[in-house]
BAKOL-186017 format. One record per residue: x, y, z of N, C-alpha, C, O in turn; residue in one letter. Coordinates in steps of 0.001 Angstrom, whole numbers, padded with zeros to 6 digits, always signed. Each point is the difference from the previous one (the first is absolute). Layout:
N
XYZXYZXYZXYZa/...
//
This chain:
295
+005772-030018-021445-001095-000663+000743-001210+000969+000339-001180-000315-000151m/+001601+001457+000598-001043+001115+000333+000220+001113-000933+001148+000361-000261f/-002228+000232-000283+000064+001089-000874-000376+001284+000761-000113+000021+001226g/-000077+001066-002032-000380+001267+000571-001306-000066+000697-000246+000707+000977w/-000623-001590-001500-001335-000161+000680+000068-000206+001487-000801+000529+000770e/+001768-001303-000398+000112-000483+001335+000193+001225+000943-000514+000054+001117s/+001313+000951-001665+000263+001189+000775-001325+000720+000387-000176+000468+001125v/-000745-000407-002127-001250+000646+000280-000882-000697+000831-000687+000567+000849f/+000674-001912-001079-000855-000932+000895+000488+000070+001461-000843+000133+000887y/+002084-000210-000600+000468+000070+001396-000233+001203+000553-000429+000025+001154v/+000656+001166-001845-000194+001262+000501-001501+000234+000391-000330+000399+001117s/-000498-000661-002067-001466+000024+000096-000466-000828+001165-000777+000452+000840g/+001258-001655-000804-000392-000968+001130+000379+000537+001388-000783-000078+000947g/+001946+000599-000856+000420+000581+001327-000799+001279+000375-000275+000252+001173l/-000069+000508-002157-000910+001155+000288-001310-000408+000430-000535+000637+000907g/-000108-001707-001486-001244-000556+000389+000083-000566+001342-000908+000213+000804l/+001972-000951-000486+000123-000502+001401+000077+001000+000999-000641-000139+001042l/+001421+001225-001259+000088+001147+000912-001354+000585+000242-000345+000309+001141w/-000461-000140-002217-001311+000644+000190-000899-000898+000873-000778+000495+000815y/+000894-001777-000994-000902-000935+000774+000382+000189+001466-000865+000145+000864i/+002300-000149-000569+000325+000137+001392-000330+001351+000525-000334+000121+001179c/+000406+000909-001982-000331+001371+000516-001592+000062+000353-000353+000555+001041w/-000530-001093-001861-001372+000007+000294-000337-000843+001180-000959+000304+000708t/+001721-001386-000449-000317-000891+001120+000570+000417+001398-000513-000393+001048l/+001585+001198-001098+000827+000309+001158-000066+001370+000451+000294+000254+001168l/-000675+000729-002028+000132+001379+000313-001305+000606+000341-000969-000190-000735v/+000884+000915+001815-001214+000708+000506+000279+001446+000288+001155+000413+000108y/-002213+000359+000015+000153+001498+000271+000647+000288+001205+000887+000853+000010d/-001237-001500+001097+000580+000269+001289+000270-001360+000732-000559-001034-000367t/+001416+001075+001389+000280-001249+000695-001202-000533+000757-000093-001207+000222p/-000840+002080+000187-001232-000487+000657-000892-000794-000923-000815-000790+000476a/+000939+000970-001791-000902-000613-000982+000594-001366-000406-000704-000821-000588k/+001976+000574+000893+000684-001167-000467-000462-001305+000769+000094-000045+001227h/-000562-000945-001914-000722-001170+000737+001051-000896+000720-000352-000707+000945p/+001612+000730-001375+000951-001026+000568+001077+000582+000745+000888-000713+000466t/-000904+002057-000307+001123+000681+000678-000049-000389+001488-001064-000212+000582i/+002240+000133-000016+000027-000383+001484-000277+001391+000747+000235+001108-000484s/-000785-001369+001772-000275+001220+000809+001260+000839+000225-000022+001228-000074i/+001128-001941+000354+001236+000601+000345+000533+000858-001163+000472+001120+000196r/-000564-001688-001417+000464+000719-001229-000880+001258-000169+000507+001104-000201e/-001894-001306+000291-000980+001007-000274+000403+001179+000974+000162+001116-000494r/+000006-001302+001827+000179+001006+000956+001391+000664-000311+000164+001209+000160i/+000751-001974-000573+001374+000486-000408-000101+001060-001157+000566+001090+000082y/-001284-001455-001111-000176+000865-001124-000760+001236+000288+000340+001095-000450i/-001415-001292+001235-000849+001144+000390+000706+000965+000876-000184+001211-000126e/+001016-001732+001045+000776+000881+000890+001065+000750-000780+000313+001149+000311n/+000259-001819-001352+001020+000709-000782-000631+001098-000782+000632+001043-000162c/-001820-001188-000334-000700+000979-000735-000447+001186+000877+000003+001149-000442l/-000393-001459+001715-000309+001058+000813-001156+000866-000486-000983-000527-000520g/+001077+001781+000671-001013+001017-000431+000303+000545-001412-000617+000978-000421n/+001504-001565-000271+000409+000559-001330-001059-000216-001032-000075+000725-000992t/-000717-001685+001211-001136-000254-001033-001335+000164+000596-000293-000609+001029i/-000494+001364-001593-001374+000302+000455-001008-001065-000529-000053-000283-001197q/-000689-000256+002073-001032-000970-000391-001310+000758-000058-000408+000669+000949t/-000217-000794-002066-001254+000643-000242-000989-000912-000830+000382-000902-000746r/-001654+001235+000959-000973-000779-000740-000052+000395-001475-000280-000791-000901s/+000590+002160+000721+000073+000563-001313+001450+000238-000418+000861+000236+000847k/-000593-000297-002152+001451+000187-000415+000430+001490+000262-000816+000908-000151p/+002067-000680+000532+000535+001266+000211+000036+000835-001291+000425-000533-001025l/-000835+001775+001012+000087+000819-001144+001449+000284-000297+000767+000312+000911p/-000366-000414-002186+001447+000131-000462+000234+001422-000077-000722+000703-000708i/+001777-000173+001453+000454+001398-000158+000825+000241-001189+001215+000160+000124p/-001805-000122-001292+000762+000073-001221+000902+001216-000112+001115-000095-000514w/-001581+001215+000983+000870+001178+000015+001220-000157+000783+001100+000329-000446k/-001290-000871+001709+001182-000181+000866+000983-001094-000571+001215+000088+000173s/-001783-001075-000833+000880-001114-000649+000761+000637-001133+001199-000247-000131l/-001810+001028-000667+000670+000498-001210+001152+000956+000415+001073-000050-000602i/-001279+000910+001612+000929+000959+000374+000875-000484+001161+000730+000804+000579f/-000775-001998-000247+000783-000530+001095+001495-000129-000330+000355-000729-000926s/+000494+001394+001635+001405-000076-000212+000493-001429+000256+000782-000517-000798k/-001204-000125+001864+000413-001294+000300-000426-000986-001017+000741-000948-000259a/-001823+001090-000307-000495-000881-001058+000807+000209-001292+000356-000975-000662l/-000073+002192+000305+000741+000301-001268+001465-000582+000148+000541-000615-000919l/+000037+000843+002088+001389-000565+000162-000106-001450-000003+000931-000572-000567i/-001913-000214+001102-000075-001308-000040-000152-000570-001438+000570-001026-000370n/-001366+001758-000389-000245-000350-001508+001294+000082-000666+000371-000943-000698l/+000372+002013+000852+001218+000156-000792+001019-001017+000443+000700-000565-000840v/-000586+000306+002155+000912-001087+000459-000340-001309-000555+000880-000650-000565t/-002094+000194+000673-000363-001296-000484+000202-000077-001522+000437-001032-000510q/-000755+002129-000228+000242+000013-001469+001478-000198-000311+000366-000689-000952g/+000485+001314+001786+001391-000140-000300+000482-001345+000145+000705-000505-000873g/-001072-000176+002029+000319-001383+000242-000533-000965-001054+000704-000906-000447g/-001902+001106+000077-000601-000886-001057+000628+000238-001373+000134-000941-000783i/+000243+002149+000484+000733+000232-001258+001264-000855-000053+000294-000615-001026w/+000468+000575+002151+001202-000747+000001-000316-001442-000054+000783-000715-000625g/-001870+000154+001217-000388-001421-000074-000406-000331-001358+000346-001072-000495l/-001098+001963-000183-000418-000314-001398+001297-000013-000912+000067-000820-000915f/+000864+001627+001127+001200+000043-000767+000738-001322+000177+000494-000575-000970t/-000416+000076+002252+000703-001230+000239-000643-001269-000456+000698-000866-000527l/-001972+000700+000693-000751-001167-000266-000459-000055-001440-000028-001100-000552t/-000310+002119-000064-000507+000079-001339+000983+000252-001091-000119-000496-001121a/+001126+001306+001492+000931+000428-001050+001399-000643+000068+000658-000178-001025q/-000208-000175+002272+001276-000592+000164+000165-001331-000825+001107-000249-000478a/-002083-000552+000304+000153-001228-000824+000488+000299-001416+000843-000690-000573p/-001440+001780+000042+000392+000408-001327+001418+000514-000066+000659-000076-001037s/-000208+000588+002135+001384+000491+000071+000952-001166+000043+001039-000025-000660y/-001446-000967+001484+000827-001231+000041+000129-000711-001274+001065-000513-000343f/-002102+000474-000345-000104-000631-001379+000762+000697-001068+000857-000593-000656n/-001173+001908+000463+000635+000696-001125+001382+000561+000254+000806+000076-000927f/-000500+000329+002185+001247+000615+000282+000944-001058+000575+001139-000067-000462v/-001522-000753+001422+000893-000991+000632+000067-001345-000749+000891-000824+000209l/-001857+000661-001065-000007-001204-000846-000392-001272+000654+000408-001089-000405g/-001272+001247+001507-000540-001283+000717-001036-000572-000931-000698+000712-000723l/+000623-002049+000769-001045-000696-000687-001340+000092+000691-000028+000422+001156n/-001094-000784-001771-001349+000052+000619-000103-000758+001236-000695+000451+000910i/+001323-001575-000776-000143-000800+001267+000750+000752+001129-000499+000102+001120k/+001713+000425-001438+000738+000752+001073-000798+001248+000382-000102+000348+001177q/-000456+000313-002176-000823+001224+000288-001131-000285+000817-000335+000712+000946t/-000306-001833-001331-001263-000374+000800+000378-000249+001534-000686+000440+000923g/+001807-001165-000755+000411-000430+001348+000291+001298+000775-000566+000229+001069l/+001412+000578-001590+000431+001237+000782-001061+001056+000005+000182+001020+000664w/-001312-001198-001380-001087+000920+000109-000953-000517+001068-000725+000808+000582s/+000684-002050-000300-000884-000585+000984+000462+000054+001362-000780+000252+000919g/+002071-000487-000729+000680-000025+001377-000250+001271+000791-000335-000086+001181i/+000490+001311-001803-000188+001322+000731-001304+000022+000690-000085+000558+001094p/-000977-001140-001663-001297+000039+000761-000001-000732+001372-000635+000388+000981h/+001420-001491-001032+000084-000693+001237+000826+000737+000945-000359+000043+001177f/+001483+000575-001577+000838+000765+000873-000791+001242+000636+000176+000355+001166t/-000994+000218-001979-000739+001191+000423-001038-000516+001099-000156+000652+001032r/-000523-001785-001257-000883-000576+000911+000674-000325+001373-000519+000306+001073w/+001683-000933-001188+000666-000415+001208+000559+001248+000805-000123+000055+001224a/+000726+000922-001943+000371+001230+000637-001102+000722+000625+000186+000553+001084f/-001388-000505-001707-001145+000704+000485-000380-000566+001394-000261+000772+000922s/+000231-002066-000773-000348-000687+001305+001023+000332+001054-000330+000434+001104f/+001646-000658-001484+000998+000251+001049-000004+001458+000382+000052+000282+001197a/-000109+000687-002122+000134+001402+000285-001215+000377+000816+000157+000761+000955f/-001377-001240-001257-001256+000400+000653+000185-000512+001554-000314+000730+000940s/+000798-001920-000774+000190-000481+001349+000951+000907+000803-000260+000309+001163s/+001307+000089-001770+000949+000875+000660-000648+001334+000387+000127+000440+001142m/-000837+000219-002108-000681+001172+000276-001111-000082+001156-000210+000918+000793c/-000410-002036-000807-000991-000212+001073+000669-000096+001360-000560+000505+000973d/+001718-001121-000853+000641-000036+001235+000591+001384+000499+000020+000348+001181r/+000458+000392-002250+000479+001415+000310-001172+000835+000547+000216+000815+000896l/-001395-000982-001380-001174+000820+000442-000394-000478+001432-000174+000801+000919v/+000044-002162-000779-000500-000536+001280+001021+000394+001223-000391+000314+001124k/+001618-000374-001486+001045+000256+001005+000203+001566+000182+000789+000413+000851s/-001451+000379-001594-000040+001458-000006+001486+000546-000201+000405+001030+000539k/+000319-001798-001333+001335+000545-000447-000130+001037-001108+000806+000922-000131r/-001840-001113-000645-000236+000987-001091-001411+000391-000058-000830-000876+000243m/+000437+002051-000528-001362+000439-000265-000514-000630-001190+000773-000497-000820s/-002097+000481+000658-000560-000525-001259+000379+000729-001256+000186-000572-001074m/-000081+001872+001269+000400+000889-001224+001327-000376-000345+000262-000223-001182t/+000698+000115+002151+001463-000354-000378+000114-001436-000554+000902-000300-000781n/-001808-000560+001187+000132-001389-000561-000501+000100-001425+000596-000639-000866v/-001637+001383+000551-000473+000183-001359+001055+000638-000868+000204-000388-001150r/+000440+001337+001696+001080+000735-000773+001171-000957-000203+000564+000008-001094k/-000121-000895+002133+001076-000877-000298-000347-000975-001036+000859-000329-000818m/-002110-000193+000776-000367-000947-001021-000028+000646-001381+000329-000618-001013a/-000723+001849+001014+000053+000723-001371+001414+000189-000475+000247+000018-001206t/+000723+000128+002152+001362+000132-000370+000441-001225-000764+000754+000065-000970c/-001263-001194+001456+000341-001308-000592-000709-000092-001340+000617-000211-001044f/-001906+000372+001103-000937-000234-001157+000375+000906-001191+000034-000459-001142c/+000225+001651+001396+000188+000988-001079+001498+000383-000184+000516-000089-001114n/+000177+000510+002187+001278+000552-000139+001026-001131-000420+000699+000062-001011i/-000701-001105+001922+000901-001125-000226-000359-000755-001323+000900-000539-000644l/-002105+000496+000261-000392-000653-001198+000579+000867-001227+000504-000527-000992q/-000623+001810+001161+000519+000799-001074+001502-000136-000181+000485+000026-001131g/+000289-000175+002256+001404-000151-000096+000297-001366-000634+000926-000071-000807l/-001654-001030+001118+000229-001259-000625-000386+000013-001516+000560-000739-000810f/-001472+001552+000498-000377+000118-001485+001113+000691-000707+000345-000353-001127i/+000190+001275+001733+001163+000711-000633+001178-001065-000159+000722+000004-000998w/-000567-000957+002089+000971-000932-000015-000117-000950-001226+001031-000445-000506g/-002229+000127+000025-000190-000778-001168+000690+000592-001104+000663-000713-000753i/-000760+002018+000573+000630+000721-001125+001512-000100+000090+000655-000352-000981c/-000073+000664+002180+001383-000033+000178+000630-001360+000093+001217-000124+000134y/-002046-000904-000206+000568-001354-000071+000451-000412-001383+000612-001049-000205s/-000950+001946-000766+000492-000204-001318-000489-001222-000688-001203-000255-000064g/+002181-000552-000486-000285-001245-000626+000109-001151+001004-000220-001150-000381c/+000521+001393+001534+000075-001118+001041-001398-000426+000405-000681+000649+000794n/+000290-001759-001373-001312-000429+000268-000338-000405+001413-001101+000263+000485s/+002064-000915+000191-000172-000373+001374-000181+001214+000917-000833-000006+000906m/+001638+001052-001166-000186+001197+000883-001283+000727-000278-000585+000600+000902a/+000109-000643-002206-001268+000564-000247-001219-000778+000613-000989+000588+000439a/+001128-001907-000440-000983-000817+000607-000063+000210+001470-001075+000034+000599i/+002265+000112+000001+000041+000330+001520-000720+001331+000273-000803+000115+000925f/+001120+000890-001766-000720+001293+000203-001546-000136-000183-000780+000561+000770m/+000405-001264-001733-001424-000301-000241-000650-000650+001167-001046+000481+000437l/+001583-001546+000109-000539-000718+001224-000039+000977+001151-001017+000072+000691l/+002058+000675-000451+000074+000915+001112-001033+001076-000119-000752+000266+000937s/+000716+000377-002137-001010+001085-000163-001435-000510+000125-000830+000738+000532a/+000478-001933-000977-001273-000468+000117-000302-000419+001380-001133+000190+000443t/+002014-000723+000248-000183-000403+001401-000303+001152+000949-000909-000081+000826a/+001709+001191-000962-000153+001042+000928-001327+000747-000277-000500+000729+000856v/-000062-000928-002078-001308+000672-000274-001112-000624+000921-001025+000626+000271n/+001287-001912+000202-000941-000507+000933-000249+000781+001232-001015-000217+000662g/+001895+001127-000310-000097+000831+001208-001237+000952-000131-000465+000566+000989a/-000018-000421-002172-001276+000800-000152-001211-000394+000866-000873+000801+000334i/+000897-002121+000003-001053-000455+000896+000102+000625+001383-000999+000054+000718s/+002107+000390-000346+000201+000718+001299+000084+001472-000141+000052+000733+000987s/-000038-000271-002266+000280+001445-000266-001323+000772-000361-001003+000015+000713g/+001139+000594-001866-001084+000882-000461-001282-000787-000121-001054+000556+000309a/+001058-001799-000729-001169-000790-000155-000782-000147+001312-001215+000186+000052l/+001972-000531+001013-000646-000189+001281-000406+001308+000637-000905+000035+000834a/+001600+001095-001240-000338+001307+000543-001399+000451-000291-000586+000835+000688a/+000036-001479-001831-001394+000495-000347-000927-000300+001085-000903+000800+000245v/+001044-001947+000476-000768-000377+001121+000278+000920+001198-000875+000298+000813v/+002094+000119-000755+000351+000892+001154-000637+001341-000007-000502+000480+001017d/+000523+000135-002188-000410+001442-000151-001532+000105-000040-000558+000998+000455i/-000154-002059-001017-001423+000055-000116-000592-001337+000076-000428-000462-001057a/+000327-000257+002150-000566-001304+000012-001427-000109-000499-000364-000983-000644p/-000425+001965+000932-001424+000014-000417-000168+000041-001547-000990-000477-000554n/+002009+001071-000106-000083+000054-001421+001134-000678-000783+000265+000334-001155y/+000386-001282+001809+001148-000596-000556-000278-000702-001329+000821+000001-000917a/-002024-000604+000851-000396-000683-001254-000165+000975-001165+000419-000290-001120g/-001015+001418+001381-000313+001042-001012+001370+000595-000475+000261+000167-001191v/+000616+000148+002244+001317+000587-000373+000823-000933-000793+000610+000416-000984i/-000555-001654+001349+000798-000932-000755-000520-000286-001317+000748-000269-000940q/-002129+000323+000833-000555-000137-001362+000393+001137-000960+000216-000204-001195g/-000136+001402+001774+000434+001163-000704+001411-000167-000455+000317+000130-001182i/+000521-000415+002125+001419-000213-000335+000206-001143-001034+000721+000127-000990i/-001429-001282+001310+000146-001029-000987-000398+000306-001362+000603-000502-000948g/-001645+001346+000784-000424+000401-001345+001031+000889-000654+000275-000185-001186t/+000305+001125+001873+001027+000815-000599+001258-000771-000314+000605+000196-001054v/-000199-001079+001967+001257-000779-000156-000157-001051-001132+000972-000388-000647i/-002258-000065+000431-000122-000988-001154+000289+000553-001288+000285-000762-000924a/-000332+002149+000736+000387+000635-001255+001460-000176-000262+000416+000002-001158s/+000388-000155+002190+001432-000185-000252+000292-001327-000600+001082-000207-000549l/-002025-000715+000634+000200-001262-000731+000115+000058-001510+000656-000843-000612g/-001309+001862-000003+000176+000224-001350+000898+001103-000406+000518+000020-001116f/-000317+000943+002050+000933+001053-000283+001443-000473-000052+000789+000437-000838i/-000460-001353+001768+001308-000561+000081+000476-000657-001296+001087+000299-000495s/-001927-001210-000054+000449-000623-001307+000067+000984-001132+000708-000211-000985p/-001423+001252+001122+000010+001069-001101+001368+000674+000040+000622+000229-001037m/-000157+000090+002265+001306+000648+000209+001070-001006-000497+000908+000438-000707v/-000947-001636+000996+000925-000921-000376+000091-000141-001542+001089-000043-000574v/-002220-000022-000041-000097-000008-001433+000621+001215-000640+000709-000113-001000g/-000976+001307+001582+000590+001167-000573+001428+000020+000104+000664+000470-000923y/-000081-000971+002038+001439+000025+000230+000748-001085-000754+001125+000231-000444l/-001702-001378+000291+000730-001176-000541-000476-000577-001403+000531-000987-000508t/-001544+001668-000052-000496-000474-001262+001115+000042-001065+000474+001082-000347l/-000059-002236-000165+000944-000143-000969+001412+000411+000526+000915+000224-000792n/-000759-000132+002118+001184+000453+000664+000297-000791+001293+000150+000539+001096q/-000082-001832-001317+000201-000976+001130+001492+000024+000428+000743-000954-000228q/-000356+002027+000827+001395+000161+000368+000077+000280+001491-000976+000422+000620t/+002186-000672-000040+000184+000207+001408-000265+001487+000394-000631+000296+001015l/+001150+000622-001881-000155+001436+000217-001506+000443+000112-000338+000837+000836s/-000492-001379-001641-001334+000377-000132-000792-000544+001227-000880+000657+000556q/+001241-001843-000199-000670-000631+001217+000470+000720+001240-000771+000117+000953w/+002026+000385-000913+000479+000704+001112-000868+001252+000223-000277+000403+001130c/-000134+000182-002245-000855+001265+000169-001275-000371+000742-000495+000758+000834k/+000002-001873-001134-001269-000538+000713+000219-000271+001363-000822+000384+000832l/+001889-001033-000488+000352-000355+001412+000297+001227+000811-000419+000089+001154f/+001191+000942-001768+000257+001187+000615-001318+000758+000384-000162+000456+001131h/-000770-000344-002130-001251+000652+000256-000811-000648+001098-000574+000688+000844l/+000522-002018-000851-000749-000821+001019+000620+000235+001348-000714+000175+000988s/+002054-000166-000923+000699+000286+001275-000304+001312+000529-000207+000114+001208g/+000149+001024-002080-000287+001241+000524-001396+000109+000533-000266+000639+001018v/-000600-001272-001727-001413-000033+000458-000256-000662+001296-000784+000484+000816i/+001440-001596-000612-000095-000771+001274+000606+000804+001136-000614+000144+001057c/+001815+000383-001267+000759+000711+001045-000648+001261+000366-000154+000363+001166i/-000253+000350-002290-000695+001323+000256-001244-000113+000807-000205+000779+000930g/-000678-001767-001266-001249-000206+000635+000284-000431+001511-000699+000409+000927t/+001705-001207-000769+000396-000470+001327+000395+001038+000932-000356+000001+001179g/+001171+000975-001768+000467+001234+000797-001214+000891+000348-000095+000529+001107l/-000805-000381-002051-001271+000743+000430-000639-000528+001125-000354+000764+000898i/+000146-002048-000821-000702-000653+001193+000924+000035+001259-000484+000035+001131y/+001773-000044-001352+000913+000047+001098-000100+001328+000793+000026+000061+001229l/-000144+000995-002067-000058+001373+000657-001515+000436+000314-000237+000737+000957f/-000686-001175-001721-001342+000565+000216-001080-001116+000376-001116+000370+000365f/+001403-001620-000442-000908-001014+000280-000433-000067+001454+000753+000392+000892g/-001987-000896-000639-000449-000270+001390-000968-001065+000066-000660-000366-000973t/+000576-000164+002217-001018-001137+000153-000967+000458+001130-000736-000806+000570s/+000766+002111-000272-001035+000565+000976-001314-000026-000625-000163+000311-001179d/-000784-000681+001959-001383-000029-000380-000528+001379-000430+000215+000976+000719i/-000879-000870-001836-000487+001316-000429-001268+000454+000628-000848-000840+000301q/+000659+002078-000087-001145+000550+000656-001263-000352-000732-001026-000230+000641i/+001049+000176-001998-001264-000249-000747-000337-001517+000066-001024-000410-000546w/+001838-000404+001182-000425-001469+000173-001152-000204+000888-000761-000952-000175n/+000588+001878+001201-000976-000077+000948-001230+000860-000498+000112+001200-000254t/-001256-001882+000139-001187+000700-000373-000814+000441+001254-000265-000818+000881y/-000095+002016-000817-000825+000567+001118-001424-000321-000189-000681+000575-000849d/+000205-001524+001664-001406-000291-000064-000977+001073+000377-001169-000010-000387d/+001708+000974+001187-000861+001125+000507-000283+000853-001158-001097+000556-000059s/+002052-000375-000963-000361+000779-001160-001109-000571-000808-000890+000710-000469v/+000952-002058+000303-001073-000652-000769-001316+000024+000659-001053+000119-000626s/+001138-000239+001933-001368-000034+000800-000559+001517-000089-001211+000198-000100n/+002076+000788+000137-000460+001374-000037-000749+000320-001386-001044+000646-000089e/+001732-001190-000934-000550+000192-001281-001390-000727-000251-000896+000528-000659k/+000802-001670+001188-001290-000747+000026-001132+000683+000804-001185-000021-000331e/+001698+000636+001437-001050+000685+000886-000488+001263-000833-001198+000275-000068l/+002125+000438-000529-000411+001133-000761-001052-000335-001156-000947+000741-000265k/+001189-001805-000316-000928-000478-001046-001413-000299+000534-001019+000323-000609l/+001034-000971+001804-001229-000321+000630-000859+001264+000388-001214+000077-000191i/+002040+000961+000794-000676+001135+000358-000596+000748-001119-001109+000527+000080v/+001907-000484-001191-000484+000714-001208-001155-000640-000747-000765+000696-000668k/+000624-002025+000770-000963-000695-000650-001391+000206+000571-000237-000250+001182k/-000699+000714-002037-001376+000318+000503-000697-001288+000457+000149-001039-000644p/-000900+001093+001735-000704-001077+000541-001467+000100-000426-000808+000688+000624n/+000492-001414-001731-001346+000054-000580-000978-000751+000871-001200+000227-000149s/+001612-001100+001042-000972-000759+000815-000595+000686+001077-000982-000469+000576s/+001541+001631-000231-000505+000858+001085-001115+000988-000428+000136+000687-001013c/-001167-000627+001745-001144+000934-000382-000031+001067+001021-000020-000311+001191v/+000016+001564-001573-000057+001100+000859-001374+000045+000625-001007-000264-000657s/+000974+000627+002035-001228+000182+000723-000744+001252-000292-001198+000159+000234d/+002061+000791-000805-000561+001340-000215-000688+000210-001287-000499+001095-000261t/
//
């Protein structure tokens, strides 16, 4: 009844619908939103506090501080590890189910789609729990981010290994796939959210940089899969891939566990006095041609 064309029509239509909603509902600040309630606006502005500077001119981007920031580098590595695991699960696992476990295309499509729902559901539930932990002051923000990363990276890596050790047991492998994809949803409360913690004034720039680097993993991952499994669609070859992905996830998770932070970075705050001093020097140095000497 429906062909391959319907997949692209539905995906494109949903993307267009999302864009329309975005343009109609999203604004730069709560104060600019035309339909926000006063209570909600005050709540958001109070939560932001003094972490974001409001200026008539855009803040200059401290590129040197960004490039050499330890917190940013650790965040980049951590997000990259989690996304590598997600790419392995969502893009490559269907081929594993087909070629190694012998599932047909309908079964593969079903078990490839459900993990996205489990990830979405887990993300909401886990984020709610983290929010309660922070509000009740049972855990610091940094520890909450680290706990989330343990789920997103370390636990995900263990479940990816579990796919390999499931052998030819398709149900066990599917359970591991669902679990690994679900816990990846914790990234919403982990390294991804920490970008706003460490530098709220430059969160968009930072996530843009991280997103650009991480996007490259989208074509590196299939290349690695092709190298390991080309004309060798065997359990042992796929296990090499799962072992590698597990090591990347767990390794990057441990890096964040020991060295990650959500403390705001000193370069997030721009000193207006420095800018004003520079402008004053330029004014002083500039010759005033409109003045005529009396002598």
